[in-house]
N, C-alpha and C positions, 0 to 999 in steps of 0.2 A: 407480506413481509415474514420472513423466517429469522429467528433468532438462534444461533447456533451456541451452546454453553460448553466452554471448556475450563476445567479445574487443573491448576499447575501448583505445584507444592514446592516451596524453597525455604531454605533457612536464613536467606538474607535480607528477609524483612521481619517486622516484629508486629506488623497488624495486617489484615486483610486489605488487599488493593483490588479495585474493580477497574479494568480497561476495557474499552469498545474499541473494536477494529472494523472500518468499512473502507470501501474503494471503489473506483471506477463509477463515478457520477456520470461522466460523458455529457455534460450540459453543452448543448448546441446554442447559438447566437440567439435564437427566437423560441425555441422549444420549450417544452414544460419542465417545470422543477418539482413537480408533485413527488416523484419518487425520493429525491434528497430532503424535501420537506417532511414527509412521513418518517424517513429514516432519523432526521433531526428530533422529531417530536418523540419517536421511540427512545432515542438516546436521552433526551430530557428526563423522559419517565425512570429509567434506568438508573440515572444520576452517578453516572461513572466517575472515579477520580481522575482518570485520564483519557482522552479521546484521541485514537490514531486514525488518520485518513492515508491510505497506502497509495495515493496518486491517481492521475487521470480524472481531475474533477472536471475537466473540460474536455470536449471533443476534438476541438484543435483550437489554435490561438485566435482564430476569427471570432470565436466567443467573447474575446476580451474587448471586441468592437462593437458587440450587439447590445441589445437591452438587458440582457440576463447578466452581465458583468456586475452591475451593483447588486442584483437580486443574491448573485453567488457571494460576492463579500460580505453582504448583510448575514448571509447563513453561517459564514464561518465566524462573524463578530458574534452572533448569537451563540454560537457552540462555546465560544471561549467564555462566555457568562456563566454556563454550566460547568465546566472544567477546562483545564489546560488542555489545548488543542493542538496537535502534532500534525503536519502536513509534509508528505514526502512528494515529490514530483514524478509524474509518469511519462511515458513517451508521448502521449497526446498533449501533455502540458508544455512541451517544449518543439512543437511542431505544428505546420500547417499543411492542410490538405489541398491539392489542385486537382481539379476535373479536366483539365485541358490534357488532351494526349493520353487519357486514361487516368485513373487513380493513383495520384502520386503523392510522396510526403516530401516536405521540404524543411529544414530547421529553421527554428524562429524561436530565438531566445528573448522572451519579452521581461525586462529588468523591471518593469512598473509592476508587472504581474508578480514577481518575487517579492516586491517591497510591499504590496498590499497584504500577501499572505503574512508576512513578518510584522506588519502593523497590526494585525486582526487576530493573531493566533500566539502561541508559545514558541512558534518555529523562530530560528534566528538564522539570518543571512550571513554567510561567510563572505566578507567582503572582496577579498583577493580573487574569487574568482566568480563572485556574483552567482552564487547557488547556494541551496541549503546543503551543506555537506559538512560532517563533523558534528560536533556535540550541540545537540539541539535542545535537550531538556535535561536538568540535573536538579535533583532534591537530595535529601538526606537518605534516601533509599533506593532509587533508581536513576540511572543514566540512559538516556535514549539519543542514539546517533541515527541519522537518515543518510542514506547513500543515493546519490541521483544520476545515474549512467548516463551519458550524453547519446545524443541524436546517432552519431556512428555506430555506438554498441547495438541500439534497437533496430535500425532501418537499413545498414549497410552490413553489418556482420551478424545480423540476425540472432542476437544474444548468445553468441558462442563463448563457451568457457574461456578460451584463448584470449577473446577479445576483452573479457571481464579481467583477466590476468593482467594483460598489458596496460590496463587502466588502473588497477587498484595495488598492483605490486610497486608502483611507481609513485603513489599517494601516502604520505605520512598521516593516515587516518587511523585511530585507535580511541579506546576508552580512556579517560582521563583518570578516572577511579579504579581502585585497586578491586579484587575479586570479591570483597565483601559486600560490593553495590550489586543490584540486579542489574544485569546490562541486557537492553533492548536494542536491538537492530532493525532499522525498517528500510526496506527496499521495495521499489514497486514491483520488479520482476525478481523472483528468486532462482530463475531457471538454472542460471550458471553458478549462483551462489552455492547452490547445493552440491554442485560438483567439485568446488574448490574449497572446502571449509578449511582444509589444512595449511592453503597456501596463503591466505589473506588472514593477518591478524585480528581484523576487527570482526571477522566472522568467527574466526575460533575462539574468540573471548567474549562471544555473545552468549547469554543464557536462552534467548528467545529472538527469533528472526520472524518479523511480520510482514506479509505481502498482500498485492492484489494481482491485477494484471491477466491472470490466465481465465477469467470469464467461466470457472468451473468446467473449462475444457468443452464448452457449449453442450454440456450434458445436463438435460432440465432435473431439477431437484427431485422430482417423484421418481424419475428413471433412475437416478443415483440410489436411492432408497429401495425402489422394487427390485433393482438388479443388484443390491447389495454391493455398490460399487464404491462406498466409502471408503473401504480398506485398501483400494487398489490405486486410487487417486488418476487413473487414466481418464482422458477425454476424447471427443471426436476430433476436435480442432482446435488448435491454440494460436495465439498471436505471433509466435516465432513460426508460424507456418509448418507445425508438425501435425502429423493426423494418426489417429487411432494408437498403436502401441508405442508410437514414438511420441505421442503427445502425454506427457507424463508430468507428475508434481502438479497437478492442475487445481486441488482444492483441498481443505481439511488440514488435518494434523499429520505433519510428516517428520518421522524421526530418522535422521541420517547421522551416522557416527554417534555422537552422543548430544546432537544438537536439535533443538525442537522448532520446526518451521509451522506456522500457521498461515494457510494461504486463503484469502477470502475471496468467494466466487464473485463478488461485486454487486453493484446496485443496479447498473444497466449493463445487459449482456451484449446488446446490439446497438451499436452507436449509429446516429444519423447518417454517416457515410455510407452505411450499407443500403440506403435508400428503403425501397419498399418492403425488404425483408426484416427493417425495423419493426414494423408492425407485428412481428410474432414475439415482441419482447414479454407479450403476456404470459408467455410459455414459461419464461424465467423470472420468478420473483426475486424482490430483492432479498439480498442475505447480508447480515450482520454477525460479528462475533462478539459474544459476551464473555471476556477473560476473567476468570476469578485467580488472582495471586494469593495464595494461601501459606501462612508462615508455618513452618513446622516446629520452630523454636525461636526464641527470642536472639536477635542478631547481637553479638557482642560486639560494640565499636571499638576501634582501636584508640587509645589514648593520644 
């Protein structure tokens, strides 16, 4: 287990706020939950004000029919007793894998799964489209929005910026609070979001964008440190099928324009669908982000 520490300063809050970010549990129907449990226990000790889970809790929707469904929901329920827990949806949360005629993915939108997330976390379901999208969490300091791109974006259009634009330029999604609030956007994959900051208001108006999905570009943590790769953010291979120099924005803190992206390398790097290769997961430790939001001065609230 590796905890990465980030300190971010803002004049929009009047007290220190601790946020944790984890992602990519990739729980299979009958597999071990040891990694998510260790992460949960670590976060319990950290005692954050807000926990954000940036998608891919399950490896595919078949998990929702296995013995691990109740265990997964129990973990979310326990997390909510620690602090408000926000869950974004990843590409694996909305899809089912088939091994017939090769490894293929199919869309599978499980509304009961969304309802369980809403019932056991601080995430709120947007009922007109049965998905968590829009304002998910709001207090007197922070507003959080989750974007959950569809199956088409991930599996057909391979996370292209044009596909992202076609989806979100036609959606009226933005923060409901003014710029005196600290705005956090959560999106499982920020690959396209990084490229279209100025074209999507909800990205342009965010102070912080939190993501997962990239699995650290499949570069082991020790290799990133020894090779001093943390400042380049390049990977070996990414979920959107990019390799080497095209495999970018894979982990860490990335400043693009005037926006701060934090991309979590994830809890499980190799999902069960990888077969025997999944046994190499020991090379890739679980990684979580500890984010300290530190006030630079007291915020003056509008009357």
